[in-house]
C-alpha positions in Angstrom: -22.0 7.9 4.5 -23.9 4.6 5.0 -23.8 4.0 1.3 -20.1 4.5 1.2 -19.6 2.1 4.1 -21.8 -0.5 2.4 -19.8 -0.2 -0.8 -16.6 -0.7 1.1 -18.0 -3.7 3.0 -19.1 -5.4 -0.2 -15.8 -4.6 -1.9 -13.8 -6.3 0.9 -16.3 -9.0 2.0 -15.4 -11.7 -0.5 -11.7 -11.2 -0.6 -9.4 -11.6 2.4 -6.4 -10.5 0.4 -7.9 -7.1 0.0 -8.6 -6.8 3.7 -5.0 -7.7 4.6 -3.6 -5.3 2.0 -5.8 -2.6 3.4 -4.5 -3.3 7.0 -0.9 -3.1 5.8 -1.6 0.1 3.9 -3.3 1.7 7.0 -0.4 0.6 9.2 2.2 1.9 6.8 0.4 5.2 6.4 -0.2 5.8 10.1 3.1 4.6 11.5 5.1 7.8 10.9 2.3 10.0 12.3 1.4 8.1 15.5 3.9 9.1 18.2 3.4 5.9 20.2 4.6 3.8 17.3 7.7 5.9 16.9 8.4 5.8 20.7 7.9 2.0 20.8 10.0 1.2 17.7 12.8 3.7 18.3 13.2 5.0 14.8 11.6 5.0 11.3 13.8 2.1 10.0 12.3 -0.2 12.7 8.8 1.0 11.8 9.5 0.2 8.1 10.8 -3.2 9.0 7.7 -4.0 11.1 5.4 -2.9 8.2 7.4 -5.0 5.8 7.2 -8.0 8.1 3.5 -7.7 8.6 3.1 -7.4 4.8 5.1 -10.5 4.2 3.2 -12.5 6.9 -0.2 -11.4 5.6 0.8 -12.1 2.0 2.0 -15.6 3.0 -1.4 -16.4 4.6 -3.2 -15.1 1.6 -1.1 -17.2 -0.8 -1.8 -20.3 1.3 -5.5 -19.7 0.9 -5.2 -19.1 -2.8 -3.1 -22.3 -3.2 -5.8 -24.3 -1.3 -8.5 -22.9 -3.6 -6.4 -23.8 -6.7 -5.8 -27.4 -5.4 -9.5 -27.8 -4.6 -10.4 -26.6 -8.1 -7.9 -29.0 -9.7 -9.1 -31.9 -7.6 -12.7 -31.1 -8.6 -11.7 -30.9 -12.3 -10.0 -34.3 -12.1 -13.1 -36.0 -10.6 -15.4 -34.8 -13.4 
């Protein structure tokens, strides 16, 4: 079990996009099965909308990080 957890940790450690995608996947998977989520949201359409909104927001954050990395690499390449 420890080996499996170490492998997962190393897989996700260097990539925040993977972590965010995993969070959205877990939320999307558990939402229909957790009664509190259904009670809070009212119906499955609202739950789906919430999952989509979380995915979009996390994706936007990930894209900004990647854009910053690209701009940094381009600036570094110009100075060389």
